[in-house]
C-alpha positions in Angstrom: 145.2 72.9 122.5 141.9 73.1 120.7 139.2 70.7 121.9 139.0 69.0 118.5 142.7 68.2 118.7 142.3 66.5 122.1 140.4 63.6 120.6 142.7 63.5 117.6 145.8 63.4 119.7 144.4 60.6 121.9 143.4 58.5 118.9 146.8 58.9 117.3 148.5 57.9 120.5 146.2 55.0 120.9 147.0 53.7 117.4 150.7 53.8 118.2 150.0 52.2 121.7 148.2 49.2 120.1 150.7 48.9 117.2 153.6 48.7 119.5 151.8 46.3 121.8 152.2 48.5 124.9 149.0 46.9 126.2 150.8 43.6 127.0 152.3 44.9 130.2 148.7 45.7 131.5 147.1 42.3 130.7 145.1 40.8 133.6 141.7 39.2 134.2 138.4 40.9 135.0 138.7 39.6 138.6 140.6 41.7 141.1 143.8 40.1 142.3 143.4 41.6 145.8 139.7 40.8 145.9 138.5 44.3 146.7 136.3 47.0 145.3 137.2 50.7 146.0 134.8 53.6 145.8 136.8 56.8 145.5 136.6 60.3 144.2 137.2 61.3 140.6 139.7 63.9 141.7 142.6 64.1 139.2 145.2 64.1 142.0 144.2 60.5 142.9 144.6 59.0 139.4 148.1 57.7 140.1 148.5 58.6 143.7 145.8 56.4 145.2 147.0 53.1 143.6 150.6 53.9 144.5 149.6 54.8 148.1 147.7 51.5 148.4 150.4 49.4 146.7 147.9 48.5 143.9 149.0 47.4 140.5 146.9 46.9 137.3 144.3 44.3 138.0 144.5 44.4 141.8 141.1 46.1 142.5 137.8 47.2 141.0 137.8 51.0 141.3 134.6 53.0 141.1 134.9 56.8 140.9 132.4 59.6 141.3 132.3 63.1 142.7 133.1 62.8 146.4 133.2 59.0 146.7 129.5 59.2 147.7 126.8 56.6 147.7 124.0 59.1 147.3 121.3 56.6 146.5 121.0 53.0 147.7 119.7 51.8 144.4 121.9 53.9 142.1 124.7 52.9 139.8 127.4 53.1 142.5 125.7 50.6 144.7 124.9 48.3 141.8 128.5 48.3 140.7 129.6 47.4 144.3 127.2 44.5 144.4 128.2 43.3 141.0 131.9 43.4 142.1 131.0 41.2 145.1 128.6 38.8 143.5 130.1 38.4 140.1 133.7 39.6 140.1 135.0 37.9 143.3 135.5 41.0 145.5 135.5 40.2 149.2 136.0 43.6 150.7 134.8 47.2 150.1 136.8 50.4 150.7 135.3 53.9 150.6 138.2 56.3 150.1 137.4 60.0 150.1 140.0 62.7 150.3 140.8 65.9 152.1 140.4 69.2 150.0 137.5 67.7 148.0 135.5 69.8 145.6 132.3 68.3 147.0 133.2 69.5 150.6 131.0 72.5 151.2 129.5 72.4 147.7 126.1 74.1 147.5 123.8 73.8 144.5 123.2 77.5 144.0 126.5 78.3 142.2 126.3 75.2 140.2 122.7 76.0 139.1 123.8 79.6 138.2 126.6 78.2 136.0 124.2 75.8 134.3 121.9 78.8 133.6 124.8 80.8 132.2 125.6 77.9 129.9 122.0 77.7 128.5 119.9 75.5 130.8 116.5 77.2 131.0 114.4 78.0 134.0 111.8 75.9 132.4 114.1 72.8 132.6 114.6 73.4 136.3 110.8 73.8 136.8 110.2 70.5 134.9 112.6 68.7 137.1 111.0 70.1 140.2 107.5 69.2 139.0 108.8 65.7 138.3 109.8 65.3 142.0 113.5 66.0 141.6 115.0 68.2 144.3 117.9 69.5 142.1 119.3 71.5 145.1 119.6 68.4 147.2 120.9 66.3 144.3 123.7 68.7 143.6 124.6 69.3 147.3 128.0 68.0 148.4 128.9 67.4 152.1 130.1 69.5 155.0 132.5 67.0 156.7 134.5 64.4 154.8 134.7 62.0 157.7 130.9 62.1 158.2 130.4 61.6 154.5 132.6 58.5 154.5 130.7 57.1 157.5 127.5 57.7 155.7 128.6 56.0 152.5 130.0 53.0 154.5 126.7 52.7 156.4 124.7 52.9 153.2 126.7 50.1 151.7 126.8 48.0 154.9 123.1 48.3 155.6 122.0 47.6 152.0 119.5 44.8 151.9 121.4 43.0 149.2 124.8 43.3 150.8 126.3 40.1 152.3 126.8 40.7 156.0 130.2 39.1 156.1 131.7 41.6 153.6 133.9 44.1 155.5 133.3 47.7 154.4 136.1 50.1 155.3 136.1 53.9 155.3 139.3 56.0 154.8 140.3 59.5 153.8 143.5 60.1 151.8 145.6 63.2 151.7 145.7 64.2 148.0 149.2 65.7 148.4 151.0 63.0 150.4 148.9 59.9 150.0 148.6 59.4 153.8 145.5 57.4 154.8 143.3 58.1 157.8 141.2 55.2 158.9 137.6 56.3 159.6 135.8 53.0 159.7 137.5 49.6 160.2 135.2 47.1 158.5 136.7 44.2 160.5 135.3 45.6 163.7 131.7 45.5 162.7 
């Protein structure tokens, strides 16, 4: 399939989807029915598996996705989204759900930077970022242990100065093949 046909195919499908009112079975409010916000990985294997493994239907949870289910900066967009879910969208609990066999596990910046250079990002660009105070190697670095990564993200959320102390923050790891969950941090025990 050519790249240009991907968008065309999606738009054609969407037109039919709307015309046939397929959206009606997904109607819900902007407030999560189960009062939770989930930070998880963008891994394609989790798209349908994660909600099924958690017994979630459309409208049950706010789901935030990024590479590795990481909170890499306490004042970045991930943390802002979690706080908005709690303060404005009625979420009462937070779950960080990473997964085994994650692409961020063991990821080092060197190969990523090499690929960027092969695709046209100049050495001058990397130098400009470095001179601007951005440690691109640290920014692109993944993690070495998924359980420790989950604990780190849970702690970053829990210790955030704007996070209400009574909100439980749980940490789990899901198997992307079976959907089995391993509890890493029980937010009720804090």
